[in-house]
C-alpha positions as CSV (number, residue, x, y, z in Angstrom):
1,X,105.2,-45.2,3.8
2,X,107.4,-48.2,4.8
3,X,110.4,-46.2,4.9
4,X,108.4,-43.3,6.4
5,X,107.3,-45.9,9.4
6,X,110.7,-47.0,10.1
7,X,112.4,-44.0,10.6
8,X,109.7,-43.4,13.0
9,X,110.2,-45.7,15.0
10,X,114.0,-45.8,14.7
11,X,113.8,-41.9,16.4
12,X,110.8,-43.2,18.8
13,X,108.2,-41.4,17.5
14,X,104.8,-41.4,15.7
15,X,104.2,-41.4,12.2
16,X,100.9,-38.9,11.6
17,X,98.9,-38.5,8.8
18,X,98.3,-34.5,8.0
19,X,96.1,-34.8,4.5
20,X,95.3,-38.0,3.0
21,X,93.9,-36.0,-0.2
22,X,97.0,-36.2,-1.9
23,X,98.5,-38.7,-3.7
24,X,101.4,-39.9,-1.9
25,X,99.3,-39.0,1.4
26,X,101.0,-35.9,3.7
27,X,103.2,-37.4,7.2
28,X,105.2,-36.1,9.9
29,X,107.2,-37.8,12.1
30,X,106.2,-36.8,15.6
31,X,104.7,-37.2,19.2
32,X,101.0,-37.6,18.5
33,X,99.7,-37.2,22.0
34,X,101.3,-33.4,21.6
35,X,100.3,-33.0,17.6
36,X,96.6,-34.1,19.4
37,X,96.9,-32.0,22.4
38,X,97.5,-29.1,19.7
39,X,94.5,-29.7,17.5
40,X,92.0,-29.6,20.5
41,X,93.6,-26.8,21.5
42,X,93.0,-24.8,18.8
43,X,89.7,-26.3,18.1
44,X,88.3,-24.9,21.6
45,X,89.8,-21.7,20.9
46,X,88.0,-21.3,17.8
47,X,84.7,-22.4,19.6
48,X,84.7,-19.7,21.9
49,X,86.0,-17.0,20.3
50,X,82.8,-16.6,18.0
51,X,80.3,-16.6,20.6
52,X,80.4,-13.3,22.4
53,X,81.3,-11.4,19.7
54,X,80.2,-7.9,18.8
55,X,80.9,-5.7,16.3
56,X,80.3,-1.5,16.7
57,X,79.4,0.4,13.6
58,X,78.8,4.2,14.6
59,X,77.0,6.3,12.7
60,X,76.8,10.0,13.0
61,X,74.0,12.7,12.2
62,X,75.4,14.4,9.6
63,X,76.9,11.5,7.6
64,X,77.2,11.3,3.5
65,X,76.0,8.8,1.5
66,X,79.0,7.4,0.7
67,X,80.1,6.8,4.0
68,X,76.4,5.2,4.8
69,X,77.5,3.1,1.9
70,X,80.8,1.7,3.8
71,X,79.4,1.4,6.7
72,X,76.4,-1.0,5.4
73,X,78.9,-3.1,3.2
74,X,80.7,-3.5,6.6
75,X,77.7,-4.5,8.4
76,X,77.1,-7.1,5.7
77,X,80.8,-8.5,6.1
78,X,80.3,-9.2,9.8
79,X,76.6,-10.4,9.6
80,X,77.8,-12.8,6.7
81,X,80.4,-14.0,9.0
82,X,78.1,-14.3,12.0
83,X,79.4,-12.0,13.9
84,X,76.3,-9.6,15.8
85,X,76.8,-6.0,15.1
86,X,75.7,-3.2,17.1
87,X,74.5,0.0,14.5
88,X,74.6,3.2,17.1
89,X,73.7,6.9,16.3
90,X,76.0,9.2,18.5
91,X,73.9,12.9,18.7
92,X,75.8,15.7,20.0
93,X,74.8,19.1,21.3
94,X,72.3,20.6,19.0
95,X,71.5,17.4,17.4
96,X,69.8,15.9,20.1
97,X,66.3,18.0,19.9
98,X,66.3,16.6,16.2
99,X,66.1,13.0,17.6
100,X,62.8,12.0,15.6
101,X,65.5,12.8,12.1
102,X,68.4,10.8,13.8
103,X,65.8,7.7,14.5
104,X,64.4,8.0,10.7
105,X,68.1,8.1,9.7
106,X,69.0,4.7,11.6
107,X,65.5,3.1,10.4
108,X,67.1,3.6,6.5
109,X,70.1,2.3,6.9
110,X,68.5,-0.5,8.2
111,X,66.2,-0.9,5.3
112,X,69.2,-0.7,2.9
113,X,70.9,-3.3,4.9
114,X,67.6,-5.7,4.7
115,X,67.4,-4.6,1.2
116,X,70.8,-6.6,0.6
117,X,70.8,-9.3,3.1
118,X,68.4,-10.8,5.7
119,X,69.2,-10.7,10.0
120,X,67.2,-11.1,12.6
121,X,66.8,-7.4,15.0
122,X,67.7,-9.0,18.1
123,X,67.2,-5.4,19.9
124,X,64.9,-3.0,18.3
125,X,66.2,0.7,17.7
126,X,66.2,2.2,21.0
127,X,67.1,5.3,23.0
128,X,70.4,5.6,24.9
129,X,72.6,8.0,26.9
130,X,73.3,10.1,24.0
131,X,71.7,8.8,20.9
132,X,70.3,5.2,19.5
133,X,71.2,1.6,19.4
134,X,70.2,-0.8,17.3
135,X,71.6,-5.0,17.9
136,X,70.7,-7.2,14.3
137,X,72.6,-11.0,13.8
138,X,72.2,-13.0,11.1
139,X,69.7,-15.9,10.7
């Protein structure tokens, strides 16, 4: 450690301790002000990224059971990461007449999701434009 301090002083730089969990501790020679600024910038970037993130999952009227399971796993993955999820069911053409069936299918998807994971429904199932949407977030 003393040799590293000597080398850092010779170069006019600082000795920055990266981690002290190992033996000997991991250090690097560099400008501490620059290192501190980069670490703060990195922390700010991570903080803002998660705040407004919203992922879409689109279901269709005639979707197979396996495809629904795949979408369910994807929704679970996002909710476990703390990301809000908008689940959409788009209706086209004659499917618009069977809106009640589509709403039941969307509610069934939510029931399957609730059996594996706890979540909050931020905006309940609502008819919007060509279909139904619901926004959920993790607890």
